[in-house]
C-alpha positions in Angstrom: -32.8 -18.8 -9.1 -30.7 -21.7 -10.3 -29.8 -22.7 -6.8 -31.5 -23.0 -3.4 -28.3 -22.5 -1.3 -24.8 -21.4 -1.7 -21.9 -23.8 -1.1 -20.9 -22.5 2.3 -24.1 -22.6 4.2 -25.4 -26.2 4.5 -25.0 -27.7 8.0 -26.1 -30.7 10.0 -29.4 -28.9 10.7 -30.1 -29.2 7.0 -30.0 -33.1 6.9 -32.6 -34.6 4.6 -33.3 -31.3 2.8 -33.7 -31.5 -1.0 -31.3 -28.8 -2.4 -30.1 -27.5 -5.8 -26.6 -26.2 -5.9 -24.4 -24.5 -8.6 -20.7 -24.0 -8.8 -17.3 -24.9 -10.2 -15.7 -28.4 -10.0 -12.7 -28.1 -7.6 -11.6 -31.7 -7.1 -12.7 -35.2 -8.0 -12.0 -38.5 -6.3 -12.9 -41.9 -7.7 -13.0 -44.6 -5.1 -14.3 -47.7 -6.9 -18.0 -47.7 -6.3 -18.1 -44.1 -5.2 -17.1 -40.8 -6.7 -16.7 -37.7 -4.6 -16.6 -34.2 -6.0 -15.8 -30.9 -4.4 -18.1 -28.1 -5.7 -16.9 -24.5 -5.1 -18.4 -21.0 -5.2 -17.4 -17.7 -3.6 -19.0 -18.9 -0.3 -17.3 -22.2 0.2 -17.0 -25.8 -0.8 -19.6 -28.6 -0.6 -18.8 -32.3 -1.2 -21.0 -34.2 -3.6 -21.4 -38.0 -3.5 -22.2 -40.2 -6.5 -22.8 -44.0 -6.0 -22.3 -46.5 -8.8 -24.8 -48.9 -7.2 -27.7 -46.5 -6.9 -27.2 -44.6 -10.2 -24.5 -46.0 -12.5 -25.2 -43.6 -15.4 -25.0 -40.5 -13.1 -21.8 -41.6 -11.5 -20.1 -42.2 -14.9 -21.3 -38.7 -16.0 -19.7 -37.2 -12.8 -16.4 -39.1 -13.5 -16.2 -37.4 -16.9 -16.3 -33.9 -15.4 -13.2 -31.8 -15.7 -11.7 -29.2 -13.3 -13.6 -25.9 -13.4 -16.6 -27.2 -15.2 -19.7 -25.2 -14.1 -22.5 -27.6 -13.0 -25.8 -27.6 -11.4 -26.8 -30.5 -9.1 -29.9 -31.5 -7.1 -29.9 -34.0 -4.3 -30.4 -34.7 -0.6 -28.3 -33.4 2.3 -26.8 -36.3 4.3 -24.3 -36.6 7.1 -20.7 -37.2 6.1 -19.1 -40.4 7.4 -15.6 -38.8 7.2 -16.0 -35.3 8.4 -13.8 -32.3 7.5 -14.0 -29.7 10.2 -11.6 -27.4 8.3 -14.5 -26.2 6.1 -17.9 -24.8 7.1 -19.8 -27.6 5.3 -17.5 -30.4 6.4 -20.1 -32.4 8.4 -22.5 -32.9 5.4 -22.4 -34.0 1.8 -25.0 -34.1 -1.0 -26.3 -37.4 -2.3 -26.7 -36.3 -5.9 -29.8 -37.3 -7.9 -29.5 -35.0 -10.9 -26.5 -33.4 -12.6 -26.5 -30.7 -15.3 -23.4 -29.3 -17.0 -23.9 -25.6 -17.4 -20.6 -25.0 -19.1 -17.5 -27.0 -19.8 -14.0 -25.7 -19.1 -10.6 -26.0 -20.6 -7.9 -27.2 -18.3 -6.8 -24.0 -16.4 -3.2 -22.8 -17.0 -2.6 -23.0 -13.2 -4.1 -24.7 -10.2 -7.1 -23.0 -8.6 -5.7 -23.6 -5.1 -4.7 -21.4 -2.2 -1.1 -22.0 -3.2 -1.1 -21.9 -6.9 1.6 -23.1 -9.3 1.1 -19.9 -11.5 3.6 -17.1 -11.5 2.5 -13.4 -11.3 2.4 -12.8 -15.0 0.4 -15.9 -15.8 -2.0 -15.2 -13.0 -2.5 -11.6 -14.2 -3.1 -12.8 -17.8 -5.9 -15.1 -16.5 -7.0 -12.8 -13.6 -10.6 -14.0 -13.8 -9.3 -17.5 -12.9 -7.0 -16.1 -10.2 -10.0 -14.4 -8.6 -11.5 -17.8 -8.0 -8.7 -18.6 -5.6 -9.4 -18.1 -1.9 -6.5 -15.7 -1.2 -7.6 -13.2 -3.9 -11.3 -13.7 -3.1 -10.6 -13.0 0.6 -8.6 -9.9 -0.3 -11.5 -8.5 -2.4 -13.9 -9.3 0.5 -11.7 -7.5 2.9 -11.5 -4.5 0.4 -15.3 -4.4 0.3 -15.5 -4.5 4.1 -12.9 -1.7 4.5 -14.9 0.4 2.0 -18.2 -0.2 3.8 -16.8 0.5 7.3 -15.1 3.7 6.1 -18.4 5.0 4.8 -20.1 4.1 8.0 -17.5 6.0 10.1 -17.4 9.1 7.9 -21.1 9.2 7.7 -21.3 9.1 11.5 -19.0 12.1 11.7 -21.2 14.2 9.4 -19.2 13.8 6.2 -21.0 14.1 2.8 -19.9 11.8 -0.1 -19.6 14.0 -3.2 -18.4 12.8 -6.6 -15.9 15.0 -8.6 -15.1 14.9 -12.3 -12.7 12.5 -14.0 -12.2 14.6 -17.1 -10.4 17.7 -15.9 -7.4 19.9 -17.0 -3.8 19.1 -16.9 -1.7 20.5 -14.1 2.1 20.7 -14.1 2.8 19.7 -10.5 3.2 16.1 -9.2 3.4 13.1 -11.5 2.7 13.1 -15.2 -0.9 13.3 -16.2 -2.8 10.8 -18.3 -4.1 12.8 -21.3 -7.5 12.3 -23.0 -8.1 14.0 -26.3 -11.4 15.7 -26.9 -13.1 15.1 -30.3 -15.7 17.9 -29.8 -13.0 20.4 -28.8 -10.5 20.1 -31.6 -6.8 19.9 -30.6 -7.6 20.2 -26.9 -7.2 17.6 -24.1 -8.6 16.6 -20.8 -6.4 15.1 -18.1 -7.4 12.3 -15.7 -7.1 13.5 -12.0 -4.1 12.7 -10.0 -6.3 13.5 -7.1 -9.5 15.6 -6.6 -7.4 18.2 -4.8 -8.8 21.5 -6.3 -12.3 20.2 -6.5 -12.5 19.3 -2.9 -11.1 22.8 -2.0 -13.8 24.3 -4.2 -16.4 22.2 -2.3 -15.1 23.9 0.9 -15.7 27.3 -0.8 -19.2 26.0 -1.7 -20.0 25.4 2.0 -19.7 21.6 2.0 -17.7 21.6 5.2 -17.1 17.9 5.5 -16.5 16.0 2.2 -15.3 12.6 1.4 -15.0 10.3 -1.6 -13.6 6.9 -2.2 -12.2 7.9 -5.6 -10.1 6.6 -8.5 -6.9 8.6 -9.2 -4.4 8.4 -12.1 -0.7 9.0 -12.3 1.5 8.2 -15.3 4.7 7.4 -13.3 7.3 4.7 -13.2 5.9 1.8 -11.3 6.9 -0.7 -8.6 5.0 -3.6 -7.1 3.2 -1.3 -4.7 2.3 1.3 -7.3 -0.4 1.3 -9.9 -1.2 3.9 -12.7 -4.8 3.9 -11.4 -5.4 3.6 -7.7 -8.0 4.5 -5.1 -8.0 7.1 -2.3 -10.2 7.8 0.7 -10.3 11.5 0.0 -11.4 13.9 2.7 -11.6 17.6 3.4 -12.9 19.7 6.3 -13.6 23.4 6.9 -13.2 25.6 10.0 -10.7 23.3 11.5 -7.1 23.3 12.6 -4.5 20.5 12.2 -5.4 19.0 15.5 -9.0 18.5 14.4 -7.8 16.6 11.3 -5.4 14.4 13.3 -8.1 13.5 15.8 -10.7 12.7 13.2 -8.5 10.4 11.2 -7.0 8.8 14.2 -10.6 7.9 14.9 -11.0 6.4 11.5 -7.9 4.3 11.8 -8.8 3.1 15.2 -12.3 2.2 14.0 -11.0 0.3 11.0 -8.4 -1.7 13.0 -11.1 -2.6 15.4 -13.8 -3.6 12.9 -11.5 -5.3 10.4 -8.8 -6.9 12.6 -10.3 -6.8 16.1 -7.3 -4.8 17.3 -7.6 -1.9 19.8 -5.1 0.9 19.4 -4.7 3.6 21.9 -1.3 5.1 21.2 -0.8 7.3 18.2 2.7 8.8 18.7 3.7 11.9 16.8 7.1 12.7 15.4 8.5 15.6 13.3 9.9 14.9 9.8 13.3 16.0 11.0 13.3 13.6 13.9 12.0 10.7 11.7 14.9 11.2 9.3 17.4 11.6 12.1 16.3 8.6 14.1 15.2 6.2 11.4 16.4 7.6 8.0 12.9 7.5 6.7 9.8 9.7 6.7 7.7 6.6 7.1 9.5 4.7 9.9 8.4 1.3 11.0 8.2 1.6 14.8 7.2 -2.0 15.6 10.8 -2.6 16.5 13.6 -0.4 18.0 17.0 -0.1 16.2 17.1 3.7 16.5 20.1 5.4 14.9 23.0 6.3 17.2 25.2 9.2 16.1 28.9 8.2 16.8 30.5 11.0 14.8 32.2 12.7 17.7 33.3 9.3 19.2 35.0 8.0 16.1 36.6 11.0 14.3 40.3 11.8 14.8 41.6 8.3 15.2 43.3 8.0 11.8 40.5 6.1 10.1 40.2 8.1 7.0 36.8 6.8 6.0 35.3 8.2 9.2 37.4 11.3 9.4 36.3 12.6 6.0 32.6 11.8 6.5 29.9 14.3 7.5 28.3 11.7 9.8 28.9 8.3 11.3 25.8 6.6 12.5 25.0 3.1 13.9 22.3 0.7 14.8 22.3 -1.8 17.6 21.2 -5.3 16.6 20.3 -7.1 19.8 21.5 -10.7 20.2 23.4 -10.9 16.9 27.0 -10.9 18.0 27.0 -14.5 16.8 26.7 -13.5 13.2 29.3 -15.4 11.1 31.8 -13.7 8.8 29.7 -15.1 5.9 26.6 -13.4 7.3 28.4 -10.1 7.8 29.9 -10.2 4.3 26.4 -10.7 2.9 25.3 -7.5 4.7 28.2 -5.6 3.3 27.3 -6.8 -0.2 23.6 -5.8 0.4 24.5 -2.2 1.4 26.6 -1.8 -1.7 23.7 -2.7 -4.0 22.1 0.2 -6.0 18.9 0.1 -3.9 20.9 1.0 -0.8 23.8 2.9 -2.3 26.3 2.7 0.6 30.1 2.3 0.1 30.6 -0.1 2.9 29.7 -1.2 6.4 31.6 -1.4 9.7 30.7 -3.8 12.4 31.6 -4.4 16.1 30.7 -7.6 17.9 30.1 -7.4 21.7 30.6 -11.1 22.6 28.9 -13.0 25.4 32.2 -13.3 27.2 32.6 -9.6 27.5 35.2 -9.1 24.7 34.6 -7.1 21.6 35.9 -7.2 18.0 35.3 -4.9 15.1 36.2 -4.8 11.5 38.5 -1.8 12.1 40.4 -3.0 15.2 43.6 -1.6 13.6 42.3 1.9 14.3 40.2 1.5 17.4 41.2 -0.3 20.6 39.1 -2.0 23.3 38.6 1.4 25.2 37.2 3.0 22.0 34.9 0.0 21.4 33.7 0.3 25.1 32.8 4.0 24.4 30.7 2.9 21.4 28.8 0.4 23.5 28.2 3.0 26.2 26.8 5.5 23.7 24.7 2.9 21.8 23.5 0.8 24.8 25.1 -2.3 23.4 25.2 -5.3 25.8 27.1 -8.6 25.6 25.7 -10.5 22.7 24.8 -7.5 20.6 26.1 -6.4 17.2 26.8 -2.8 16.3 26.6 -1.8 12.6 28.0 1.6 11.4 27.8 3.6 8.2 29.4 6.9 7.3 29.3 9.5 4.5 27.0 12.4 3.6 24.3 13.0 6.1 21.2 12.5 4.0 22.5 9.6 1.9 23.9 7.8 4.9 20.7 8.0 6.9 18.7 6.7 4.0 21.1 3.8 3.4 21.1 2.8 7.1 17.3 3.0 7.1 17.1 0.4 4.3 19.5 -1.8 6.2 17.5 -1.4 9.3 14.4 -2.7 7.5 16.3 -5.7 6.0 17.6 -6.7 9.4 14.1 -6.5 10.9 12.8 -8.7 8.1 15.6 -11.2 8.5 15.0 -11.3 12.3 11.2 -11.6 11.9 10.6 -8.3 13.8 7.9 -7.1 11.3 4.9 -9.1 12.4 2.0 -8.2 10.0 -0.5 -8.8 12.8 1.1 -6.1 14.9 0.0 -2.6 14.1 2.0 0.5 15.0 0.6 3.8 13.7 2.6 7.1 13.7 1.9 10.7 12.7 4.8 12.4 11.0 4.5 16.2 11.1 6.2 19.4 10.0 7.4 18.3 6.6 9.4 20.8 4.6 7.2 22.9 2.4 9.6 22.8 -0.5 12.2 20.4 -1.8 15.0 21.1 -4.3 14.9 19.3 -7.6 18.3 18.8 -9.2 17.0 18.2 -12.7 14.9 21.4 -13.0 17.2 23.4 -10.7 14.3 24.8 -8.7 12.1 24.1 -5.7 9.0 21.9 -5.9 6.2 21.5 -3.4 6.9 18.5 -1.3 3.2 17.7 -1.1 1.4 20.1 -3.6 1.3 23.8 -4.2 -1.9 24.3 -2.1 -0.2 23.3 1.2 0.0 26.1 3.8 3.3 27.0 5.3 3.5 27.4 9.1 2.6 31.0 9.9 5.9 31.6 11.7 7.9 30.4 8.6 6.1 32.5 5.9 8.7 35.2 6.2 11.5 32.7 5.3 10.0 31.7 1.9 12.0 34.3 0.0 15.2 34.2 2.0 15.5 30.6 3.3 13.0 28.4 1.4 14.6 25.1 2.5 13.8 25.8 6.2 10.1 26.6 5.7 7.9 24.0 7.3 4.5 23.0 6.1 1.3 22.4 7.9 1.5 18.9 6.5 1.1 15.5 8.1 1.4 11.8 7.1 -0.1 8.8 8.8 2.3 5.9 8.8 1.3 2.3 9.6 3.9 -0.4 9.9 6.4 1.5 7.9 4.0 2.4 5.1 2.5 5.8 4.4 -1.2 5.1 4.4 -2.4 8.7 4.4 -1.2 12.3 4.1 -2.6 15.8 3.9 -2.2 19.3 5.0 -3.9 22.5 6.0 -4.5 24.4 2.8 -3.9 27.9 1.7 -7.2 29.8 1.5 -5.9 33.3 0.9 -5.3 34.4 -2.7 -2.2 36.5 -1.9 -0.5 33.7 -0.1 -1.4 31.3 -2.9 0.1 33.8 -5.4 3.3 34.0 -3.3 3.5 30.2 -3.2 3.1 29.9 -7.0 5.9 32.6 -7.5 8.4 30.6 -5.4 7.5 27.4 -7.2 8.6 29.1 -10.5 5.2 29.9 -12.0 4.8 33.1 -13.9 1.6 35.1 -13.2 0.3 34.0 -16.6 1.0 30.3 -15.9 -0.6 30.5 -12.5 -3.7 32.1 -14.0 -3.9 29.7 -16.8 -3.5 26.6 -14.6 -5.3 27.7 -11.4 -7.1 30.9 -12.1 -10.5 29.3 -11.3 -9.2 28.4 -7.8 -7.7 31.9 -7.2 -10.9 33.5 -8.2 -12.9 31.2 -5.8 -10.7 32.4 -3.0 -12.1 35.9 -3.6 -15.6 34.8 -2.7 -15.1 33.9 1.0 -12.9 30.8 1.2 -13.0 29.2 4.7 -9.9 27.9 6.5 -9.8 24.2 5.5 -7.6 21.2 5.3 -7.8 17.5 4.5 -6.2 14.1 4.1 -6.2 11.3 1.6 -5.7 7.7 2.6 -4.2 5.3 0.0 -7.1 2.8 0.0 -5.3 0.0 -1.8 -2.3 0.2 0.5 -4.5 0.4 3.6 -6.3 -2.8 2.5 -3.0 -4.5 1.8 -1.6 -3.7 5.3 -4.8 -4.9 6.9 -4.5 -8.0 4.9 -1.0 -8.6 6.1 0.8 -7.8 2.8 3.1 -5.1 1.6 2.1 -5.1 -2.1 -1.3 -3.7 -3.2 -1.6 -5.8 -6.4 -3.6 -8.7 -5.0 -6.0 -6.3 -3.4 -7.1 -4.9 -6.8 -9.4 -6.9 -8.9 -7.7 -6.2 -12.2 -4.2 -4.8 -11.6 -1.6 -3.8 -14.1 2.0 -5.0 -14.2 5.2 -3.1 -13.5 5.1 -1.6 -17.0 1.6 -0.3 -16.5 0.1 -2.9 -18.8 -3.0 -5.0 -18.4 -1.8 -8.2 -19.9 -5.2 -9.8 -19.7 -6.9 -7.4 -22.1 -3.6 -6.3 -23.8 -3.8 -2.6 -22.8 -2.6 0.0 -23.7 -3.1 -0.8 -27.3 -3.0 0.8 -30.8 -5.8 3.0 -31.9 -7.6 2.7 -35.2 -6.5 5.3 -37.8 -10.1 6.5 -38.2 -10.2 7.4 -34.4 -6.9 9.2 -34.7 -8.2 11.2 -37.7 -11.4 12.2 -35.8 -9.2 13.5 -33.0 -6.7 15.2 -35.4 -3.9 13.2 -33.9 -0.9 12.3 -36.1 1.6 9.7 -34.7 5.3 10.2 -35.4 
């Protein structure tokens, strides 16, 4: 070993020890006859001391070191005269007797500090430098701990970790596949898995009744800051269970991780149907750390001559406590916000309930004090509160008000990342209508089982069919989702039919699974947690990017290695691929 200790472990108990340390030069301070240098590694920082009086040549050598030089030093541990209790080694320093430069460094393009001067693109281009920064390093350490504790919990519950293939066949449902050409099988292609869905179901047929895998998945879809073309799932499946068994098992996992990672004890896991979540919060992943539930005022406001309300399918509102003091400028900004494409609303109506008991709305011309009093009674508004109303088509209006609700919560600091509020959302629609293709698609995937009592509606009223599907929401983010699967061949064939598959297409795509069902498939179901997103939430962030060692940007590019990139013509010829 080139070192006897790491840079985070030496303490007062080590005084007078002769040590050898290695690391990167963080900072340097020249103070006349003394030079002090901060040496850094993944474990911490240790201060080095060089004295012109005791070793002039060594001190001059130290003064010539640049930031991020890799060095090895030997010396004696001594007590610091000016202690720094903010770091673990802050009571000691090293009186250096020997210095070796292991590698020089160019001046980094951004500062290797907790708060760097590098923007996102620059930090991603030099990600190996970014990883040296404490925030990224701590995120990766947290990710490692979440992975380790997940394995501990699932192992304790009798789950078996099984790897599934990465080179599989393309399927038409879900996002676009990443395609991999096969040289040995001319003009044919593999696809990278969007999830191990069919393989874990086949493992259930194979008698592996409790499976898990922390697995890489791939989806060629349009990206946002919280999406990556390759991502990681905690993928799980269980046999001979019902929905309740799955919910209880993975409530257990979530409680365990919150306890082990954050020291937080959670006892309450409320449950809500999909329909209620959309009706009350305008989202299938509501943040319940704060209130602001939707209030339906449709019956209270229609018929008063205000055409905007009268021609709307729905008029809904949220109560914003203590915000009646919002200025006209603040309210105008909210109106501008709801008209942006990300929200898509046409406008916003407000009513202030002032501290002196009076009220004022933006539509006083149409609604008098008595009407405004009725709104307050329905909404629970008190003196000092602000009521915000939207109207229009039911689905669009709920979604728009849901976005506004989150913005207000952010503005009012109601989304504390150290508070954790889990929620199960149940009874999702089995199918959703796609306007582009003019047909129904599976909301989750085609292997999700409908509720038994709704199977008869698939042919006559497909939109009303509920799925045995469930999502686990944490702080307004979906961290996991799954379903009870179809394990009967005939029901699976029926599902494919209503999803627009011909018998031939279903056989070509999923014949192997259908055949497996003929050999005694057990009742089974599962769940998959978004591992990257779970780590981000536990780390107090919304975006997953800084919890992945080498992420890609919003265009799906790795700008560090410049990928994707062109392929040599010789490789294309071997694959029989001709570019247009």
